[in-house]
C-alpha positions in Angstrom: 0.0 0.0 0.0 1.4 3.4 -1.0 0.0 6.9 -1.2 -0.3 8.2 -4.8 -1.7 11.3 -6.4 -4.8 10.7 -8.6 -7.1 13.2 -10.2 -10.2 14.2 -8.3 -12.9 11.9 -9.7 -15.7 13.3 -11.9 -19.2 12.1 -11.2 -20.8 9.8 -13.7 -24.6 9.8 -14.1 -26.2 8.8 -10.8 -23.0 9.4 -8.8 -21.9 12.0 -6.3 -18.4 13.0 -5.5 -17.7 13.0 -1.8 -14.9 14.9 -0.1 -14.0 12.4 2.6 -13.6 13.6 6.2 -13.0 10.1 7.8 -12.7 6.6 6.4 -13.2 3.4 8.4 -10.6 0.6 8.5 -12.1 -2.9 8.6 -11.1 -6.6 8.2 -12.7 -6.7 4.8 -10.0 -4.2 3.7 -7.3 -6.7 4.8 -9.2 -9.5 2.9 -9.2 -7.3 -0.2 -5.5 -6.5 0.2 -4.6 -10.2 0.6 -6.7 -11.2 -2.3 -9.0 -13.4 -0.2 -11.8 -11.2 -1.6 -11.0 -10.5 -5.2 -11.0 -7.0 -6.6 -9.5 -5.6 -9.9 -6.0 -4.3 -9.4 -4.7 -1.6 -8.9 -7.3 -0.6 -6.4 -8.0 2.0 -3.7 -8.9 0.1 -0.5 -11.6 1.1 1.9 -15.3 0.5 2.0 -16.6 3.0 4.6 -16.5 6.8 4.8 -18.2 10.0 5.8 -17.8 13.4 4.2 -19.4 16.2 2.2 -21.0 16.1 -1.3 -19.1 18.4 -3.6 -20.6 17.5 -7.0 -23.5 15.5 -8.5 -23.7 13.6 -11.8 -26.0 14.8 -14.5 -28.9 12.5 -13.9 -28.9 13.4 -10.2 -28.6 17.2 -10.6 -31.5 19.5 -11.1 -31.0 23.3 -10.9 -28.1 24.6 -8.7 -26.9 21.1 -7.8 -30.1 20.2 -6.2 -31.4 16.6 -6.6 -33.5 16.0 -9.6 -37.2 15.1 -9.0 -36.7 11.4 -9.9 -34.1 11.2 -7.1 -36.0 12.7 -4.1 -33.7 11.1 -1.5 -30.4 12.1 -3.3 -28.2 14.4 -1.3 -27.5 18.0 -2.5 -24.1 19.6 -2.8 -23.0 20.5 0.7 -24.9 17.7 2.4 -23.0 15.5 4.9 -23.2 11.9 3.9 -21.9 8.5 4.8 -21.6 5.2 2.9 -20.3 1.7 2.9 -19.7 -1.3 0.6 -18.2 0.8 -2.2 -14.5 0.4 -2.8 -12.2 3.5 -2.7 -12.6 5.1 0.7 -8.9 5.4 1.5 -8.8 8.7 -0.4 -9.5 12.4 -0.2 -12.3 12.2 -2.7 -14.5 9.4 -4.0 -17.2 9.0 -6.6 -20.1 7.0 -5.0 -23.4 5.8 -6.5 -26.1 8.1 -5.0 -28.3 5.1 -4.0 -25.5 4.0 -1.6 -25.3 7.4 0.2 -27.0 8.1 3.5 -27.5 11.6 4.8 -25.9 12.1 8.3 -28.5 13.5 10.7 -27.8 16.4 13.1 -26.4 15.2 16.3 -24.1 12.6 14.7 -20.6 13.7 13.9 -18.6 12.8 10.8 -16.3 10.4 12.7 -19.1 8.6 14.4 -20.9 8.3 11.0 -17.8 6.8 9.4 -17.3 4.4 12.3 -21.0 3.3 12.3 -21.7 2.5 8.7 -20.0 -0.9 8.2 -19.7 -2.1 11.7 -22.8 -0.5 13.1 -25.1 -1.8 10.4 -23.4 -5.2 10.6 -24.2 -5.4 14.3 -27.7 -4.2 13.5 -28.5 -6.9 10.9 -26.9 -9.6 13.0 -29.0 -8.8 16.1 -32.2 -7.7 14.4 -32.5 -9.9 11.3 -30.0 -12.8 10.9 -30.9 -14.1 14.4 -33.4 -11.6 15.7 -32.5 -11.5 19.4 -35.3 -11.4 21.9 -35.4 -10.5 25.6 -33.9 -13.4 27.7 -32.2 -15.0 24.7 -28.5 -16.0 25.3 -25.9 -15.0 22.8 -22.2 -15.8 22.7 -20.2 -13.0 21.0 -16.6 -13.6 20.0 -14.1 -10.8 19.7 -16.5 -8.8 21.9 -14.0 -5.9 22.3 -13.5 -5.4 18.5 -15.2 -2.9 16.3 -18.4 -4.9 15.6 -18.2 -6.7 18.9 -18.6 -3.7 21.2 -21.5 -2.5 19.1 -23.1 -5.9 19.0 -22.8 -6.3 22.7 -24.6 -3.0 23.3 -27.4 -3.8 20.9 -27.9 -7.3 22.4 -27.9 -5.8 25.9 -30.4 -3.1 24.9 -32.7 -5.8 23.5 -32.6 -7.6 26.9 -30.6 -10.6 25.8 -28.0 -12.3 28.0 -24.5 -11.7 26.5 -21.6 -14.1 27.0 -18.5 -12.4 25.5 -15.1 -13.8 24.7 -12.0 -11.6 24.6 -8.2 -12.1 24.8 -7.1 -9.8 27.6 -8.3 -8.4 30.9 -8.4 -4.9 29.4 -10.7 -6.1 26.6 -12.8 -7.9 29.2 -13.4 -4.6 31.0 -14.5 -3.0 27.7 -16.9 -5.8 27.0 -18.4 -5.5 30.5 -18.7 -1.8 30.0 -20.7 -2.4 26.8 -23.2 -4.6 28.7 -21.8 -8.1 28.6 -23.2 -10.3 31.4 -20.3 -12.8 31.4 -16.9 -12.5 29.9 -14.6 -15.4 29.1 -10.8 -14.8 28.5 -10.3 -17.5 25.9 -6.5 -17.1 26.3 -6.8 -18.4 29.9 -9.7 -20.9 29.8 -11.7 -23.1 27.4 -14.7 -21.0 26.2 -16.6 -24.2 25.4 -16.4 -25.6 28.9 -17.0 -22.1 30.4 -20.1 -21.5 28.3 -21.6 -24.9 29.1 -21.0 -24.1 32.8 -22.6 -20.7 32.5 -25.6 -22.0 30.7 -25.8 -25.1 33.0 -25.5 -27.3 30.0 -28.3 -25.8 28.0 -26.2 -24.0 25.5 -26.7 -20.6 23.9 -29.3 -19.6 21.3 -26.9 -18.0 18.9 -23.1 -17.7 18.4 -21.9 -14.6 16.6 -18.5 -15.6 15.3 -16.2 -13.3 13.4 -13.0 -15.2 14.3 -13.6 -18.4 12.3 -10.9 -21.0 12.1 -9.9 -21.2 15.7 -13.4 -20.9 17.3 -15.9 -22.4 14.8 -15.8 -26.1 15.8 -16.2 -25.5 19.6 -18.9 -22.9 18.8 -21.1 -25.6 17.3 -20.7 -27.6 20.6 -22.2 -24.8 22.7 -25.4 -24.2 20.8 -28.7 -25.4 22.1 -30.7 -27.8 19.8 -31.9 -25.7 16.8 -29.5 -22.9 17.8 -27.9 -20.8 15.1 -24.2 -20.4 14.2 -23.7 -17.0 12.6 -20.3 -17.0 11.0 -19.7 -13.4 9.7 -15.9 -13.2 9.5 -12.7 -15.1 9.7 -10.0 -13.1 11.4 -8.1 -16.2 12.4 -8.5 -17.8 9.0 -11.1 -19.6 6.9 -13.2 -22.4 8.4 -12.7 -25.8 6.8 -15.6 -27.3 4.9 -18.1 -29.3 7.0 -20.5 -32.1 6.2 -24.1 -30.8 6.7 -24.8 -34.0 8.6 -22.8 -32.6 11.4 -25.5 -30.0 12.0 -28.0 -32.8 12.4 -25.8 -34.7 14.9 -25.3 -31.6 17.0 -29.0 -30.8 17.4 -30.5 -29.7 14.0 -28.4 -26.6 14.1 -28.7 -23.6 11.7 -25.5 -22.3 10.0 -25.4 -19.0 8.1 -22.5 -17.1 6.5 -24.1 -13.6 6.1 -22.6 -10.4 4.6 -23.7 -6.8 5.0 -24.2 -6.4 1.3 -27.2 -8.7 1.3 -28.8 -6.9 4.2 -28.6 -3.5 2.6 -29.3 -4.8 -1.0 -32.0 -2.2 -1.7 -31.7 1.6 -1.2 -34.7 1.5 1.1 -33.2 -1.2 3.3 -29.9 0.7 3.5 -31.7 4.0 4.4 -33.8 2.2 7.1 -30.9 0.3 8.7 -28.6 3.4 8.7 -31.4 5.5 10.2 -31.8 3.0 13.0 -28.1 3.0 13.8 -27.8 6.8 13.6 -30.8 7.1 15.8 -29.2 4.9 18.5 -26.1 7.1 18.4 -28.0 10.3 18.5 -30.2 9.1 21.4 -27.1 7.9 23.4 -28.1 4.2 23.3 -25.0 3.3 21.3 -21.6 4.6 22.1 -18.8 4.1 19.5 -15.3 3.6 20.7 -13.0 5.4 18.2 -9.8 4.4 19.7 -7.3 4.6 16.9 -7.1 7.5 14.4 -4.4 7.6 11.7 -3.5 10.0 9.0 -4.2 8.5 5.5 -0.6 8.0 4.8 -0.3 5.6 7.8 -2.8 3.1 6.3 -0.1 0.4 6.4 0.3 0.9 10.2 -3.5 0.7 10.7 -3.6 -2.6 8.9 -0.7 -4.0 10.9 -2.3 -2.9 14.2 -5.6 -4.5 13.2 -4.1 -7.7 12.1 -1.8 -7.9 15.1 -4.8 -7.7 17.6 -3.4 -4.5 19.0 -6.6 -2.6 18.7 -10.1 -2.3 20.3 -13.1 -0.5 19.0 -12.9 1.4 15.7 -9.9 2.5 13.5 -10.3 5.5 11.3 -8.1 7.1 8.6 -8.2 10.9 8.2 -7.3 12.3 4.8 
């Protein structure tokens, strides 16, 4: 990864050019860089940002850079916006399809908006749609002090679910507890499978939210109640080996899903609704984002090394 000078992009029809104020750093960026998730090269990394609209494409613009009537939800020049799942956020300017832009409401800052788009909406779809948590459900959340983890713990806690969190250090345990975790397991010091069975008196949990993958997946299946759900939404420790579906039968007719945010914000309407829900939680003080690490854009390499090296908690941002 290196910093290069490129021309400021010009908006195509149905695009807006955003001057980026803050860009989020996420594990998906590492997967893109490694080639685990393919993208055409050379590429500008980054899939999450907040900023200000400085230009609109012809099919978006009416008079004086206002949205055209057929695009009533499109931002106008000067509007604060945020987006995710569009490559190219590690930059000063980006051209973004208008149906992927969300206006940032008053009461939500640019950095919080950038920090909330990918990880906040991921936590939202996991807890509200993939396995819709209910009061008194029990959820095990791996990497509970990470970017998605801390948000997911808060959302689960606010719903009224019991949260069992796994973390690697005592410092991260305190963060998870502060976010609302009921029980915290230091997986570096004890066996999370045995601890979870003890904490649930053998019943098991209703759902496992697993972004770690290779090192946690097999034991995660062992701690689900019959007809529980394994939600595998990442693989920070590596990819999970293929499994025989019969294994799910043998362990209690389990459900297994490998979701992605893209499929949960597939339409513009779903994107707007989900983003509004997350922004509303931030504005109302129900969701606190931990923006712990802020780097200048030219230190993107360091940000990746820190994230890969488990040196971080909460959110990482790049500032152009």
